[in-house]
N, C-alpha and C positions, 0 to 999 in steps of 0.2 A: 504494500500500500504506500502511496506517495502522499506528501503533505498536500492539503487543499490549497494553502497559500504559503509561498516561500519567498523570503527576502534575503538578499545577500549584499553586504558591503555598502549599505546606505549611508551616504554622506550629504550633509546640507549645512552650509555656513551662512550666517548673516553678519557680514563684515568679519570681525575677528572671533565671533562667537560660533562655536560648533554646536548647532542644534541637534545634528545627528553625526556621530563619529564612528563609522564602521559597524553599523548595527546589522546583525543577522537575526532572522526569526523564522520559525516554522509554526504553522497551525494545522493540526490534523483534523480529519472529518470527525464531527461530534465533540470536539474539544473546546473548552472555555479557557482562554489565556488572559490573565490580568497583567496590565502594565502599571506599576506603581512608582511613585517618586514625588519629590517636592515640586512646587511650581518652578518652571524653567528647566526641568530635568530633560525635556525633549519628548515626553510621552504623547502629548497631543500632536506635536509635529509628526511623530512617527505614525500616528493614526491617520493623519491627513495624507501623508505620502503613500501609505499602504492602500488607502481607499481611492487614490487617484485625484484627490483634491489639491495636492501640491506636488511639484516635481523636485526630485533630489538633484544634487550636483553630480552624483555618481551612484551606481548600484543597480540592482535589478529587483523587480517584484513579479512573481509568476503565480497566477491563479489558475489551477486546474489546466496547466499546460499553456496558458495564454499569457503573453507578455503585456502586463497592465500598463507599463510606462510607454510602450510602443503603440498603444491603442489611440485612435482618434477620439475626439470628444463625443461623437455620436455613439461609438462602441462602448465607451465608459458609462454614458448615461443609460444605455440599454442594460448593461451589467448591473448598474445600481437599481434599476427598476425591477429586475427579475431575480438574479442570483444573489445579489447583495442587499443588505439593508443598513440603514444608519440611524441610530437613536441619539439625538442631540441632548446636551445637558439642558438647554432651554427648549421646551417642547414647541414654542412658537417658531423655532427655526426648522422644525420638521412637520409643521401643520400649516394648512391654509386656513387662517382664522376667519375668513369671510365665507367659508364653505361649511356646510353642516357636518356633524360627526360622521354620519353615514356616508356623506359625499367624500370626506377625506379618505375613508377606507375604500370606498368604491372606485375612486380615481386610480388607486394603485392596482386594483384588480383589472380595470379597463386597460391599463398600460401593458398587461400581459395577454390581452386579447378578449377578455370577457365582455359580452355585449348585452346579455339578457337582463333587463332591468330588474325583474322580480328576483332572479337568482343573485344578482349583485346586492340588492337590498337585504335579502335573507342572510347572505354571508356577512354583511356588515353588522346586522343585528346579532348574529351568532358571535362575532368577535367582540362586540361590546359586552356581551355576557361573559366571555372568557377573560376579559380584563376587568371584570367586576364593575361595569357601568350599566345602569338600567337601560335596556333596549328602548324604553319609552323616550330616551334622550336622543334617539337616532337623528331627528331633524333639528336638534338644538345646535347652536353655534359653539365652537370650542371656547370662545371668550366668556361664555356663561359658566364654564367649568372651573373648578378649583385647580391649583397647580398640579396636585397629585393626579387628578382626573385627566388633565391635559397630557401628562406624561404617559398615563395608561392608554389614552387614545392614540398617542404617537406610536406606542409599542404595537397596538392593534393594526394601525396603518402599515407599519413596517413588516409585521409577521404574516399578514393575511395571504401573501403570495408564497409563503414557506421558502424564504431565501435560504441558500446554503451557508452563507457567511453573514454575520451581523456585526457591525462596528458600533460600540457603545461608548460615548464620551461622557463620563461622569453622570450616568443616568439618574442618580439620586441626589445630585448636587442641588442645594438651595431648598430642599424639602425638609419639613419637620421630621424629627427623629421617628415618631410613630408612623408617619407616612412612608418614610424611607424603608422601615422594616417590612411593612406590608408590600411595598413595591418590589423589594428584593426577593421576598418569598414568591411573588407572582412571576418574576423573571426566571427564577430557578425552576419553577414548575413548567413553564412554557418551553424553556430551553431543553429540558429533559424530555418532555413530551414530543417535541418536534425534531429532536436530534440535531440541533443547530451547532454550528461552529461559531464561536463568539470571541471577538477581541475587545476586551473591556479596559478602558482607561479609567483609573480611579485613584484618588488620594486616600480612600477609605480602606484601611487594612481589613476591617471586619467584613466589608462587602467582598473583597478579594477572597478571603477565606471561605465565605459562604458559597460563592458562585464558581470559583476558578479551580480547574484541575492543576494548572501550572501557572507560575508567576514569574514575571521579569521585573527586576528592580533597575530603574534608570537613574543616572546621575550625570550631569554635564554632557548629555547626548550619547552616553555609553550605557550598555547593559552591563552592570557590575556584578549581578548575581541572577541566576535563574534555576528553576527546578520545580519539583512537585510542591504545591502550595504549602502543605503542612510541614514538609521538610524545611523549606526556606523560612517560614515564619516561626517554627518551633526551635530550629537550630541554625540561625543565620550565621553565615561565615564571613561575609564582607562587613567591615566596620560601619559602613553607611547603612546597610540593612539592619545591623544590630541597633543602630541609633534610631532608625524608623520604628522598629518593633518596640524598643524600650520607651520611646516617647508616647506610643499608643498605650502601653501598659501603665505608664505614669499619669496619663490624662484622667 
C-alpha cells in the first residue's frame, strides 16, 4: 500500500524566515495526522502548501499518484470539490453565508454531478442530523446559527461528498470549551465512520491526542519530532516537544 499523500523536501522562505525547511510527510489511507506547534512554527503554511493553496520554493506533493504542484488551477479546484475537503478555523471562510444551510450542503453535492432536487435536499437534511443540527433548520441562513453550529454545518458541507482526504485548520479554535469537546467527539465519530484520511493542524494537544493516530511537532519550519501520538506525547524526546507537553500539563 502506498501513502495517499506524500510530500518531500518542502521549502518556503519569506525573506530570511524559513516557513518550511525541508519538510517530509506521508499520510496513509484512513489515517489522522496532527501537526502541532506554536504560532509561527510553519504548521498552517504546511497545510496550505499540501492543499495547493500556496506554492513552495522547492519540493514535491503527490496525491494518489498525481503531482499536486504541477496541476493547473482548474484541476486543483476539481480535486478540492471531490476528493479533498477543507475545514477552516473560521466557518465563515468555508460557508456561503447568504445561502441556506441546505443550499450550502447541496452546492457541494451538485459540484460532483448530483442534479435531482429532492435527492439533494434529502441528503442535506440527513447530514444536518448527522452533525446534530435540527433538519427543520434546512432553509435557515448560516448567520442565524451559533459559532458551534456554523462549524458543524461547515463539516457537513465538507463531508457530504465523502472526500478521501480532509484538511482541518484549527477546527475548534475560538469555540467555548464545552462546544469544543462536543465538536471533537463528532469529528472523531464521523472520521471513523467514513474512513477518512485527515491532516489536522492544531495548537491543542488534547485535540491531537483524541483524534490523531500520528503526530508531527513543528518548530521554525522543521519537523522536530514525529511518531505515534501516544508515544510522542507520553515520552517526548525532543526538548521542544517536552516543553509543549509540560506547558499543557502545567496549565
